[in-house]
Backbone bond lengths (Angstrom), bond angles and torsions (degrees), N, CA, C in turn:
res aa  C-N    CA-C-N  psi(-1)  N-CA   C-N-CA  omega(-1)  CA-C   N-CA-C  phi
1 X - - - 1.483 - - 1.528 108.65 -
2 X 1.312 118.07 133.49 1.460 120.40 -179.94 1.518 111.12 -58.75
3 X 1.332 114.61 150.83 1.469 119.71 -177.61 1.522 112.12 -61.51
4 X 1.340 117.07 -35.42 1.478 120.25 -179.81 1.515 110.90 -64.10
5 X 1.349 116.67 -40.63 1.466 120.32 -179.55 1.510 110.88 -66.29
6 X 1.365 115.69 -40.60 1.468 119.46 178.33 1.525 110.53 -61.38
7 X 1.333 115.32 -42.29 1.473 119.67 -179.87 1.514 111.95 -63.14
8 X 1.353 116.56 -42.63 1.460 120.78 179.04 1.513 111.14 -64.19
9 X 1.344 116.69 -41.87 1.458 120.37 179.64 1.524 110.72 -62.36
10 X 1.309 116.32 -43.70 1.460 120.37 178.71 1.508 112.12 -63.07
11 X 1.326 117.38 -40.04 1.479 121.58 178.38 1.525 111.16 -63.36
12 X 1.338 116.57 -41.53 1.465 121.32 -179.96 1.519 110.63 -63.98
13 X 1.353 116.93 -41.19 1.463 120.45 -179.99 1.527 110.13 -64.29
14 X 1.353 116.08 -43.50 1.460 119.77 179.85 1.527 111.62 -63.78
15 X 1.346 117.07 -40.01 1.472 120.83 179.71 1.523 110.87 -64.81
16 X 1.345 116.19 -41.23 1.464 120.90 179.47 1.525 110.53 -64.10
17 X 1.320 116.00 -41.31 1.468 120.64 178.87 1.523 110.44 -63.63
18 X 1.339 116.74 -39.27 1.472 120.55 179.15 1.521 110.98 -64.90
19 X 1.365 116.20 -40.01 1.466 119.65 178.89 1.520 110.84 -63.41
20 X 1.335 117.28 -42.37 1.460 120.87 -179.67 1.524 110.94 -64.27
21 X 1.335 116.44 -41.28 1.464 120.43 179.09 1.515 111.23 -62.66
22 X 1.349 116.80 -42.30 1.468 121.21 179.80 1.518 110.80 -65.11
23 X 1.355 117.03 -40.49 1.458 120.68 -179.89 1.513 111.14 -64.03
24 X 1.365 116.21 -35.72 1.451 119.65 -179.07 1.521 111.93 -72.38
25 X 1.337 117.39 -32.09 1.465 120.76 -174.74 1.518 113.55 -94.24
26 X 1.356 118.82 -13.05 1.460 121.33 -179.83 1.525 110.16 -75.22
27 X 1.345 120.46 122.99 1.468 121.46 -178.51 1.518 110.76 -67.89
28 X 1.341 115.19 148.56 1.464 121.11 178.99 1.519 109.54 -74.54
29 X 1.322 117.68 133.17 1.465 122.80 -178.72 1.520 109.06 -90.10
30 X 1.337 116.63 131.16 1.452 120.55 178.42 1.523 110.00 -69.36
31 X 1.320 116.82 130.45 1.460 122.64 -179.16 1.513 108.75 -115.08
32 X 1.353 116.70 134.28 1.456 120.30 -178.64 1.521 111.82 -60.68
33 X 1.340 117.52 -23.57 1.452 120.09 179.04 1.527 111.15 -65.18
34 X 1.349 117.00 -21.06 1.452 120.79 -179.13 1.527 111.82 -84.15
35 X 1.321 118.64 -6.69 1.447 121.60 -179.40 1.522 110.99 -71.15
36 X 1.315 115.59 157.73 1.456 121.75 175.54 1.530 110.16 -65.76
37 X 1.336 118.41 152.56 1.471 120.05 175.73 1.527 112.76 -75.39
38 X 1.330 118.87 -2.84 1.458 121.71 -176.25 1.523 111.52 -92.19
39 X 1.334 115.69 133.34 1.455 123.66 176.61 1.518 108.50 -130.87
40 X 1.327 116.68 129.94 1.466 121.67 178.38 1.523 108.63 -117.52
41 X 1.332 116.57 132.73 1.461 121.34 177.39 1.532 110.08 -122.40
42 X 1.315 115.50 147.17 1.460 122.21 170.98 1.521 107.00 -121.50
43 X 1.333 115.84 121.27 1.464 121.25 -176.66 1.524 110.73 -121.35
44 X 1.323 115.17 152.03 1.447 121.66 162.63 1.522 107.31 -99.23
45 X 1.331 117.42 127.91 1.464 121.69 -169.71 1.525 110.81 -126.05
46 X 1.329 115.48 133.30 1.463 122.00 172.63 1.520 108.14 -98.51
47 X 1.330 116.39 122.86 1.464 122.56 -177.60 1.525 108.61 -101.43
48 X 1.318 116.20 114.55 1.463 123.06 -176.06 1.528 108.58 -115.78
49 X 1.333 118.02 110.81 1.463 122.36 -175.89 1.525 111.95 -94.25
50 X 1.339 114.90 156.07 1.461 120.25 168.35 1.531 108.41 -73.81
51 X 1.310 117.52 143.26 1.461 121.45 177.13 1.524 109.53 -99.03
52 X 1.337 114.23 72.76 1.461 119.86 -178.88 1.526 109.67 -141.70
53 X 1.312 115.51 152.26 1.457 121.17 177.48 1.517 109.94 165.63
54 X 1.312 116.09 179.92 1.465 119.25 -178.87 1.518 110.61 -161.40
55 X 1.324 114.27 155.58 1.463 122.56 169.22 1.519 106.42 -106.41
56 X 1.312 116.59 122.42 1.466 120.76 -176.68 1.529 111.19 -59.21
57 X 1.335 114.96 132.52 1.461 120.44 177.77 1.506 114.90 84.68
58 X 1.340 117.79 -2.83 1.472 121.19 178.97 1.523 107.81 -110.63
59 X 1.307 116.29 108.38 1.452 121.62 -174.69 1.528 111.23 -64.02
60 X 1.344 115.12 137.77 1.469 123.99 177.68 1.531 113.13 61.53
61 X 1.316 117.03 21.14 1.470 119.05 175.56 1.526 109.60 -74.41
62 X 1.326 116.14 149.39 1.464 121.40 -179.49 1.519 108.29 -151.67
63 X 1.334 116.17 165.12 1.458 121.69 -178.79 1.517 110.61 -136.23
64 X 1.313 116.18 155.00 1.468 122.08 174.23 1.527 108.04 -138.49
65 X 1.344 115.56 158.99 1.466 120.54 -173.55 1.529 109.31 -137.60
66 X 1.320 115.64 150.92 1.464 120.26 178.22 1.526 110.07 -78.57
67 X 1.335 116.20 149.34 1.465 122.56 175.01 1.526 109.11 -95.38
68 X 1.331 116.95 154.07 1.460 120.66 -176.50 1.528 110.70 -139.24
69 X 1.335 114.67 163.53 1.462 122.44 171.80 1.525 107.58 -120.30
70 X 1.341 116.95 128.67 1.462 120.82 -172.29 1.530 110.63 -137.49
71 X 1.347 117.42 159.40 1.461 120.36 167.52 1.532 109.38 -81.81
72 X 1.322 116.02 151.57 1.469 120.49 -178.84 1.532 108.86 -139.42
73 X 1.322 116.64 132.60 1.459 122.93 176.63 1.518 108.41 -107.92
74 X 1.334 116.15 130.15 1.464 121.24 -178.15 1.520 109.46 -127.45
75 X 1.324 116.32 132.70 1.459 122.37 -179.89 1.527 108.25 -120.70
76 X 1.341 116.53 120.67 1.466 121.42 -178.14 1.523 110.79 -115.04
77 X 1.331 114.91 147.37 1.471 121.52 173.47 1.520 107.69 -125.43
78 X 1.343 117.05 123.37 1.456 122.22 -179.15 1.532 110.10 -93.56
79 X 1.324 115.73 117.57 1.470 120.90 175.86 1.524 110.27 -74.91
80 X 1.329 115.75 -32.15 1.462 123.01 172.44 1.527 107.02 -156.86
81 X 1.333 118.20 -168.99 1.464 120.15 -176.77 1.524 113.17 -62.59
82 X 1.330 117.58 -25.49 1.462 121.13 -172.35 1.522 115.20 -107.27
83 X 1.308 118.78 -27.84 1.466 121.57 -172.04 1.529 110.21 -113.95
84 X 1.333 115.16 129.19 1.463 120.91 179.91 1.524 109.48 -141.67
85 X 1.321 115.84 157.86 1.463 122.98 170.90 1.520 107.70 -114.91
86 X 1.339 116.28 138.25 1.461 120.41 -178.13 1.520 110.44 -126.67
87 X 1.335 115.79 129.72 1.459 122.69 173.72 1.526 107.65 -102.11
88 X 1.324 115.78 123.76 1.466 122.51 -173.55 1.527 108.10 -109.30
89 X 1.334 116.17 123.12 1.458 121.39 -174.65 1.526 110.25 -125.11
90 X 1.320 115.71 136.85 1.456 121.29 177.50 1.518 108.89 178.19
91 X 1.301 116.54 170.68 1.465 120.35 175.62 1.517 108.93 -142.60
92 X 1.320 116.12 151.24 1.464 120.98 -179.02 1.514 109.15 -150.96
93 X 1.311 116.92 -179.69 1.455 122.15 -179.86 1.518 109.28 -139.12
94 X 1.334 115.75 164.31 1.463 120.72 178.17 1.525 110.03 -150.10
95 X 1.315 115.84 134.40 1.456 121.31 167.82 1.523 108.14 -82.73
96 X 1.327 116.95 138.61 1.463 122.66 179.35 1.524 107.96 -106.17
97 X 1.322 115.82 119.94 1.469 121.46 -177.09 1.526 110.46 -112.67
98 X 1.323 116.04 140.37 1.451 120.58 173.93 1.521 111.13 -77.90
99 X 1.328 117.21 137.29 1.460 123.06 178.47 1.526 109.25 -134.77
100 X 1.328 115.50 173.11 1.459 119.52 -179.57 1.519 110.39 63.94
101 X 1.322 116.89 -132.51 1.463 121.10 -176.43 1.522 113.13 -70.41
102 X 1.360 118.11 -11.86 1.466 119.92 179.25 1.534 110.95 -112.56
103 X 1.335 116.49 21.97 1.461 120.79 -179.38 1.523 111.66 -59.54
104 X 1.342 116.72 -27.99 1.458 120.73 -179.59 1.515 113.60 -64.31
105 X 1.320 117.71 -16.26 1.464 120.02 178.24 1.521 112.19 -74.40
106 X 1.340 116.87 -19.78 1.460 119.28 -179.16 1.515 111.42 61.74
107 X 1.338 115.68 -130.95 1.462 120.98 179.58 1.534 110.08 -77.72
108 X 1.336 115.12 109.15 1.464 120.20 -178.50 1.524 110.96 -76.19
109 X 1.324 117.16 -34.85 1.462 120.79 178.93 1.517 111.15 172.43
110 X 1.325 114.81 179.88 1.455 122.46 179.79 1.521 109.00 -131.36
111 X 1.338 115.92 135.65 1.463 120.52 -179.84 1.525 109.76 -130.34
112 X 1.320 115.51 148.98 1.465 122.51 171.81 1.517 108.92 -102.33
113 X 1.344 115.64 144.85 1.466 121.55 -177.23 1.529 109.58 -122.94
114 X 1.313 116.16 135.86 1.458 122.76 170.01 1.529 106.57 -118.99
115 X 1.345 117.24 102.67 1.469 120.11 -170.83 1.534 114.10 -111.54
116 X 1.340 120.31 66.48 1.473 119.17 177.45 1.526 110.91 -58.01
117 X 1.340 115.33 135.83 1.469 121.74 -175.04 1.519 108.91 -133.66
118 X 1.317 116.61 134.83 1.462 122.06 177.65 1.520 108.81 -119.72
119 X 1.330 116.89 121.90 1.459 121.41 179.07 1.524 110.57 -121.85
120 X 1.319 115.55 154.59 1.463 122.84 170.26 1.518 106.90 -109.57
121 X 1.337 116.72 130.37 1.457 121.36 -171.15 1.525 111.76 -120.11
122 X 1.333 114.47 151.62 1.467 121.36 168.95 1.521 107.66 -113.03
123 X 1.331 117.26 123.51 1.456 123.52 -179.22 1.530 110.08 -106.79
124 X 1.320 116.66 125.56 1.467 120.96 174.64 1.527 108.72 -80.40
125 X 1.331 116.77 140.94 1.471 121.14 -176.46 1.526 112.35 -125.30
126 X 1.325 117.42 20.79 1.462 121.41 -174.80 1.527 113.79 -101.61
127 X 1.339 118.04 11.29 1.462 120.47 -173.21 1.526 112.47 -123.89
128 X 1.298 117.06 30.01 1.455 120.53 178.09 1.515 112.41 66.93
129 X 1.338 115.81 -128.73 1.461 120.55 -177.99 1.530 112.57 -71.05
130 X 1.321 117.42 -19.29 1.466 122.55 179.48 1.528 108.95 -87.03
131 X 1.342 117.21 117.81 1.459 121.54 -173.42 1.535 109.86 -127.84
132 X 1.335 117.75 88.85 1.466 120.35 178.39 1.521 111.65 -75.56
133 X 1.339 115.59 158.91 1.466 120.26 178.89 1.522 110.33 -151.54
134 X 1.323 115.14 158.76 1.465 122.79 171.19 1.522 107.42 -131.18
135 X 1.341 115.95 155.21 1.455 119.31 -178.67 1.512 112.16 -153.84
136 X 1.320 115.16 164.58 1.463 121.97 175.99 1.520 107.99 -151.75
137 X 1.334 115.25 150.67 1.457 117.71 -179.31 1.513 112.28 -175.31
138 X 1.334 114.72 -156.44 1.460 121.82 -175.98 1.519 110.44 -122.10
139 X 1.324 113.80 148.58 1.457 122.30 177.17 1.532 108.32 -125.77
140 X 1.325 116.00 138.27 1.466 120.19 172.21 1.523 107.25 -125.64
141 X 1.321 116.70 112.13 1.457 121.35 -175.66 1.515 110.93 -100.45
142 X 1.339 114.20 127.39 1.459 121.29 175.84 1.524 108.38 -105.22
143 X 1.320 116.89 133.36 1.461 122.93 179.42 1.526 109.02 -104.91
144 X 1.348 116.11 129.83 1.463 120.03 -176.92 1.527 109.71 -143.32
145 X 1.330 115.85 171.21 1.475 121.29 -177.97 1.529 110.90 47.30
146 X 1.308 115.76 54.76 1.458 120.97 -177.45 1.530 109.20 -89.09
147 X 1.327 115.18 117.33 1.461 121.36 -177.74 1.522 109.70 -114.11
148 X 1.324 116.11 127.31 1.457 120.64 178.08 1.522 110.08 -77.17
149 X 1.344 115.62 143.67 1.454 121.95 174.56 1.516 108.57 -103.93
150 X 1.341 116.78 -99.43 1.461 120.15 176.38 1.521 111.62 -73.62
151 X 1.330 117.35 -19.08 1.460 120.97 176.65 1.527 109.68 -78.05
152 X 1.332 115.45 155.35 1.465 119.75 174.32 1.528 110.87 -76.71
153 X 1.347 115.39 -32.87 1.455 120.46 -178.13 1.521 108.94 -155.72
154 X 1.335 116.70 142.12 1.462 121.76 178.92 1.520 108.97 -137.56
155 X 1.323 116.29 128.59 1.471 121.33 -179.06 1.527 108.70 -137.74
156 X 1.359 116.78 99.55 1.463 122.07 177.70 1.521 108.37 -89.17
157 X 1.331 117.11 133.00 1.456 122.45 -172.83 1.539 111.37 -85.17
158 X 1.332 116.09 142.33 1.468 121.30 173.34 1.523 109.41 -59.98
159 X 1.329 116.90 142.27 1.465 120.57 -168.71 1.524 112.06 -142.28
160 X 1.342 115.40 141.85 1.461 123.42 173.85 1.522 109.23 -94.44
161 X 1.329 116.86 136.23 1.461 120.69 179.89 1.513 111.79 -142.01
162 X 1.329 115.40 174.19 1.464 123.23 178.91 1.524 108.76 -103.84
163 X 1.336 116.78 142.77 1.461 121.72 179.11 1.521 110.48 -123.91
164 X 1.341 116.66 136.91 1.466 123.71 172.43 1.519 108.39 -117.89
165 X 1.326 116.61 150.10 1.459 120.50 -171.17 1.521 111.19 -147.97
166 X 1.333 116.29 145.35 1.459 121.93 172.08 1.523 107.79 -150.34
167 X 1.326 116.15 147.94 1.454 118.92 -179.71 1.516 111.18 -179.90
168 X 1.333 115.27 -168.08 1.462 119.01 176.37 1.527 109.89 -154.25
169 X 1.321 114.47 153.32 1.463 122.80 168.57 1.526 107.37 -110.24
170 X 1.332 116.04 141.98 1.466 120.51 171.67 1.513 107.38 -118.49
171 X 1.331 116.07 113.89 1.452 121.39 -174.26 1.527 111.51 -70.50
172 X 1.330 116.86 122.37 1.461 122.38 174.20 1.527 109.46 -85.40
173 X 1.333 115.81 -42.65 1.461 122.57 171.54 1.527 107.27 -152.81
174 X 1.339 118.58 -165.43 1.464 120.48 -176.75 1.522 112.42 -61.17
175 X 1.343 118.21 -26.32 1.464 121.41 -174.32 1.531 113.58 -108.19
176 X 1.324 118.13 -42.78 1.461 121.40 -172.46 1.524 111.89 -96.48
177 X 1.339 115.18 145.85 1.464 120.32 178.03 1.519 109.90 -148.35
178 X 1.328 115.17 154.56 1.467 122.77 170.74 1.520 107.84 -95.81
179 X 1.327 117.14 140.04 1.460 121.16 -176.17 1.529 111.39 -129.04
180 X 1.334 115.82 140.47 1.464 123.40 168.49 1.523 107.65 -129.28
181 X 1.334 116.67 138.70 1.470 119.65 -169.33 1.528 110.44 -150.50
182 X 1.332 115.45 141.53 1.468 121.83 175.13 1.530 108.03 -130.78
183 X 1.332 115.48 131.70 1.467 120.51 176.95 1.528 109.55 -127.20
184 X 1.323 115.62 147.08 1.460 122.65 171.65 1.520 107.11 -121.07
185 X 1.324 116.10 122.16 1.470 120.98 179.19 1.519 108.31 -112.64
186 X 1.308 115.56 124.59 1.461 121.33 179.25 1.530 107.50 -89.67
187 X 1.337 114.62 101.74 1.467 121.87 -169.55 1.524 109.73 -134.39
188 X 1.331 116.62 111.47 1.460 121.53 -179.04 1.525 109.41 -133.64
189 X 1.327 118.14 76.15 1.465 120.61 -177.06 1.528 112.29 -73.04
190 X 1.317 115.16 149.96 1.463 121.51 171.78 1.528 108.57 -87.19
191 X 1.322 116.03 157.42 1.464 119.35 178.61 1.519 110.99 -144.97
192 X 1.328 114.56 156.95 1.460 123.18 169.52 1.521 107.20 -109.93
193 X 1.329 117.21 138.65 1.455 120.95 179.57 1.524 108.90 -141.50
194 X 1.297 115.05 143.22 1.467 121.28 175.93 1.518 108.27 -118.34
195 X 1.332 116.37 120.92 1.468 122.14 -179.10 1.524 108.30 -128.89
196 X 1.330 115.91 123.33 1.463 119.72 -179.98 1.516 112.83 58.04
197 X 1.313 117.02 31.86 1.456 121.80 179.79 1.512 114.59 83.44
198 X 1.341 118.20 -4.17 1.465 121.85 179.93 1.532 109.30 -96.86
199 X 1.329 115.48 127.87 1.468 121.07 178.30 1.528 109.83 -87.38
200 X 1.339 116.61 129.11 1.459 121.60 -179.59 1.528 109.20 -137.52
201 X 1.323 114.88 166.41 1.460 121.70 177.02 1.525 108.81 -126.59
202 X 1.330 115.73 166.60 1.452 119.19 178.52 1.513 111.79 -171.72
203 X 1.323 115.18 -171.55 1.462 121.87 179.54 1.530 108.96 -136.76
204 X 1.339 115.65 131.12 1.468 121.81 176.07 1.529 108.36 -101.33
205 X 1.326 117.35 115.01 1.460 121.78 -178.11 1.529 108.56 -94.13
206 X 1.338 115.28 80.83 1.465 121.21 -176.26 1.528 111.75 -74.20
207 X 1.330 116.83 -54.24 1.477 124.16 177.17 1.531 112.30 39.12
208 X 1.331 118.78 60.59 1.466 119.97 -170.89 1.524 114.14 -77.38
209 X 1.335 114.65 151.71 1.464 123.78 163.25 1.517 107.29 -94.77
210 X 1.320 117.38 137.60 1.457 123.19 175.16 1.530 107.87 -119.39
211 X 1.308 116.59 112.34 1.465 122.78 -176.65 1.518 108.20 -114.23
212 X 1.344 116.63 119.83 1.448 118.52 -174.07 1.515 114.89 -142.19
213 X 1.337 114.76 159.19 1.461 122.32 171.16 1.525 107.59 -135.93
214 X 1.328 116.20 156.19 1.449 118.78 179.55 1.521 111.84 -179.50
215 X 1.318 115.24 -162.52 1.456 121.92 -179.85 1.517 109.41 -123.39
216 X 1.330 115.45 153.90 1.449 121.63 177.93 1.511 111.61 -128.16
217 X 1.334 115.34 153.57 1.471 120.54 176.92 1.516 109.08 -132.63
218 X 1.332 116.50 121.78 1.463 122.86 177.83 1.523 108.46 -96.86
219 X 1.309 116.94 121.56 1.470 121.26 -176.29 1.535 111.07 -75.38
């Protein structure tokens, strides 16, 4: 074999050996694609209700409700980089106050709400660590521990509603993120109330805004 060919063959073997050595010693880079599709967030949420409602058959009747601050747990599953489903869990309470022509009733009662909400979201991925999203879904609110105040009896009915959502995550690293989120839930439950022995019905137009911030962890 000519000397030039031997030299070329030897050079090729040495280059191949160098490539293998480099591949063995180069550390593996963590890729976000390898992360779990599950994301859990913990938020502090301010619940701001509309002060509207009515008692059927009572002219100029109106209602108002107390606002609250609550913890909220959210569990998301990413089908791909852009589309996710989020289950929103939390519980809160509201005092129901008489307004308008029934203002003299004062505090009509207090109810607790369990409003599980499921939304489908679209996440934008073109802004680096800043990842905004929008979502829409359904809410089913269950009312429990209902205590009458000036009323003899209060029974608010469980109700299905629509939820809209917008927010963003800011990635701190591959796993942790800061989150800000706003939701609007269209919630107008019907109720039965007994006042002074008279049975009446009505509608509570809660329609709350939920404004929250918190942290998220992607598994």
